[in-house]
Structure formats: structure tokens, C-alpha cells
N, C-alpha and C positions, 0 to 999 in steps of 0.2 A: 504493500500500500504506500510505500514511500514515494514522495513526489519532490521534484526539485523545487527549492524555494522560488517564489515569484517576487518581482520587484514591486513594492507598493505603488499604486497608481494614484497620482494626484494631479489635478489640472482644472480645466474649465468645469468639469462635473461638480467640483466642490461649490461652485457658485450657483448651481441649479437648485431650485426649491424642491421640496419633497414631491416628486413626481415621477412621478411616474411611473414611468413607467410602465410596465410591460409594454411599455410603449416604445415608440421609435427611438432607438439608440443608434445614432448614425454619426458618420464623420462630419466635421464642420463644413458647411457649404454656404455660399452666398447666392445660390441660384444657378441655373443651367439652362441652356437652350437659347431661345430668342429673346426679344425685348420684354422687359417686365411690364406688367399691366397695373396701372395705379388703381387704388381703391377709391371710388368716387363717393360723393356725399350721400346723406340719408334721404329717404323719401318720406319717412314718418318717424316720429319720436315717441318713445315709450317711457315708462317709469324710470327713475334714477338716471335720466339723461341718456339712455341708450338709444340706439337707432338701428334701423334695418338698412343694410347696404344696398345700393342700386346696381352696382356692377357685378357681373359674374366673377367668381374666383377662378383659381386655376383648374384647367383640365390638363393632366400631365401629357396627354397625347396632342395637345393643341398649342400650348405656348410655354413661355419661360417662367411663369410664376406670377405672383401678386406682390406689389410693393406697398409696404406700410412703414411709416416713419423713416423713409429713405432706405429701407432694407428689403431685399427680395426674398420672399418666402416661396420655395419651389413647389409646394403642394398645399393648396387650400381647397376645402370642399366647396363646390360651386354654390353661390348664393349666400354664403355666410360672411365672408370678409372679417373685419375687425371693428371693435367699438370706436366711436369718435374719441379723439385724443389719445390714441394708443401710442405708447412709447416702448420701443423694443430694446431689450438688453442683449438677448442672444437669439440667433437663428441657426438651425442646422437641419440637414435632411437632403432629400432628393425629390424628383418629380412624383414619386409614389407615396412618400411619407415625409412629413416635416414637423419640427417642433419649434415653437416660438415662446420665449419668456418675455412677458409684458410687465413693466414696472408701473404703468399707468394705462387706463384709469384704475381706480381701486378695485381689488379683487371681486367684491360683491357686484360692482357695476359690470364687470366682464361676465360674470355668471348670468346676470340679468339679460345682457345682450344675447347670449347664446341660448338661454331658455326661451326667449321670444323669437329670435331669428331661426333657430333650428327647426322647430315644427313647421313654421311658416314656409320654409324652403324645402321641406321634405325629409327632415332628419328628426324623427320622433325621439323624445327623451327616454333613454333606457334606465339610467339611475341618476338620482339627484339627492345626494346626502353628504353631510360633513364637509362641505366646501368642494365637492367633486361632482362633476356633471359629465355624463356620457351620452352621446348621440350616435345614431346609426341610421343610414339610409342612402339610397342612390349609389350603392357600392362603396360608401365611405364610412369610416368610424371617426368620431371626434371625441377627444377627452379634454376637459377643462379642469385643472387642478390648482387650487389656490393655497397660498400660505398667508401669513400676516403681512408679508412684504410685496409679493408679486404673484403672477398667475402664469402657469404653463399651459399652453394650448397645443395639442398634437392632432394633426390630420393624417389619416392613413387611408389610402385608396386600396380597399381590400379586393374588390373584383369589379368587373364592369357592371354598371347600373342595370338592374333588371335580371341579374343572374343570382343564383343561390349558391352559397359556399357549401362544400360537402360537409356532412356531419363530422364533428370532431370526436375522436375517441376520448371519453372521459378519463380513461386511465393515463392519458398523456397531458392532462391539463394541470398546470401548477395550481396549488391550493392557496387560498388566502387564510389569514388568521381566523376569520369568521367561519370558514369551512370546518376548522378544527377546534373552534371554541376558545381561541386565544385572542385577547384584546390588546394587551400592551406591547405593541410592536412598532418599529419604524414604518413610516408610510412606504407602501409598495413592497414590503417584505413578503416573500412567498415561500411556500414549502414545496418539496418535490412531489410530482404526481404519485398517488398511492401512499402518501404518508400516513403512518399510524404512530400515535404518541402515547406516552405514559409519564407519570411523575411531574405533572404540570404545576408550576407555581406562577401565578399571574397577578401582579400587583401594579400600582401606578408607577413604581420604581422600575418596572421592567418584567420580563418573563423568563422562565427557565423551564426546559422540558427535555425529555428524552425521546428521540425518534427510534422506534424499533423496526420500522420499515420506511422506505426501501433499504437495500443493503448500503453500508457505509460508503463504499466506493461510488455508488450512484449518487448518494447525497453530496459527496464532495464534488463530483463532476457538475452536479446541478448548481451548487453555489459558486463554483469558479466561473461559471457562465452567467448566472443570474445577478450576482452582486454588482459587477461593473455595469451590466446592462440596466440595472435598476437605480443607477446613480449613487451607489454605495462606494465609498473609498476603501479598498482592500489595503489594510495596513500590515498584514503579515500572513504567510502561508508556509508552515514548516512542519517537519515530522521529526519527533524525538522519541526514541524508545518505543516505537510502534504506535504512537499517538500523533495524529495530524491535527493541527490547530490552525484555523483560518480566523483572523481578526479583521474587523471592519468598523467604520464609523459612518455617520450620516448626518447631514444638515449641520455642518461645521461643528461637529462634536456633540450635538444635542443628544444623539444616540450613539452608543458603542455596542459591540457584540462579538461573540465568539461562536464558531462551529468547531466542536471538538469530537474527533472520530477515533474510535478504536476498531479492532477487528469485528466487534459484535454490535455496536450501537453508536449513536451520535447524540451528543448533548448540545442543545442550542440555547444560548443565553443572550438576552438583550438588556441593556441598562439605559434608562432615561435620566439624563443629567440636569434637566431643567423642569 
């Protein structure tokens, strides 16, 4: 089970808010293809100063993206655009999936914009809870995830409009804390498909549990892939005397955690520092 140590990764991901995730984790990009298409003004105004955009957003087969606050977003679900007064901190993605971090307008105003614009443009609300909004329709999925400071919006072009994705094998779906009855976890923390746990301690200071399934090597492989993709900073990955320990943090140290694997089981620990 021994693995060569990996170098901790730190960089732009540390500035990203709790988001996301499973969401698009892509190399930085400022757009691709032809000329950018500006976002035009509103046609109607709703509560909290939000507005519905008049211009279509990007179709990845048609043009080079949508421009907001002088930045090109390579993939935006058609008809959604961005709230008035949007200020962009970070953009990355490609013509099929892109993520934007907005520092303005306030997070609640961004949520209100997409709650109104989504259904009207053909993207029904899937979930709307705890500062997180998910929309899906016309071959796109949209995730809006807020923190106290900013908002992450991710657009993903899943399949052509009017088509249906093939059913997904439930045994291959990563599990959320809610699926397993665990509450105190960093945002976007997931568990491997097929996870079974025991010895759960779950308090406001964090959670500790033992994974008895899947096998430890599968758990380690899952977290080596999932943690960087979920905007976690991996701070260590080492094997000593048959025990492999992966350490990580999230949200500028607000959360830290360990994945500790032996030949028989895995212990997962998260600690909330604020």
C-alpha cells in the first residue's frame, strides 16, 4: 500500500470559496475561440435589484464565450448571463464547462438573480438550500454556491439540449455527508461510492469516523483524486509503518482533516477551527 509522497499543492485554489465543487475543476482559461459576446442590459427588474439578461449566453459550438466585467467566460448556459454589477475575481474553464467567482453583487443578490432567471429561461431549480442553488435544463447544469464573501457560479454543458443522459450506476456515485448521516464536514467533502461507516463522532468541532468499506486502497485513490478537484489543499501524503496518512485543509485553514488508512480500514477526521 505504500505510495510515494506527493508535493502539497497550493495556489489559486486557496482563494476559491467553499465550492464546489464536484464541479468543474479545470485549468485556468480566459476564453477560447472567436470574439467574446458582451452581456447586455436587463429587460425587467426583480426583487433585490436583480435583473433578467436580454442577450443569449454562450453556446460552446457557436462562439467564444460571454464577457462580464471585462473577463471572458467560455461557457455560460444560454439565457442566464450574470446579475447587474457583477465583479469577477476568477474565471477558469473551457467551452463545455466554466467556473466564475463573483465578488459583487452580494451573494444573496446573485442567488436571487438565478432563482428568477433560471426557471424563466428553462432551467428549473433542483435544490435551493444553505446558500447553494442548483439548476438543470436544456442540456446544462448550473451550480451557484455562496460564502460570506463571494459567490461561485459553475456552468456545465452536460449533453445536447433535448437529449437524456444515460442512467448512472448508483454504486459509482460519490456520497455526501447527508447520505451517510454526517453533518460537520467541509463544504463539498465527499465519500467514496459504496461507503459504509462505523464509530461516528459528529460535533460542531468536526467529525471523526471509520470507513469499513470500500477497501482502503480504493478510499485512498478516491481522495487523491477528489480533494484537489474539490478545492481542498493537500498538505501531506505519506506512508509510515504501513499506515498512509493524507492531510488537507480548506477555506484558508477554516477546516483541516486527515485520511488515515491501514490494511483493514480508514479513519476520516475533520476539524472546524472557527
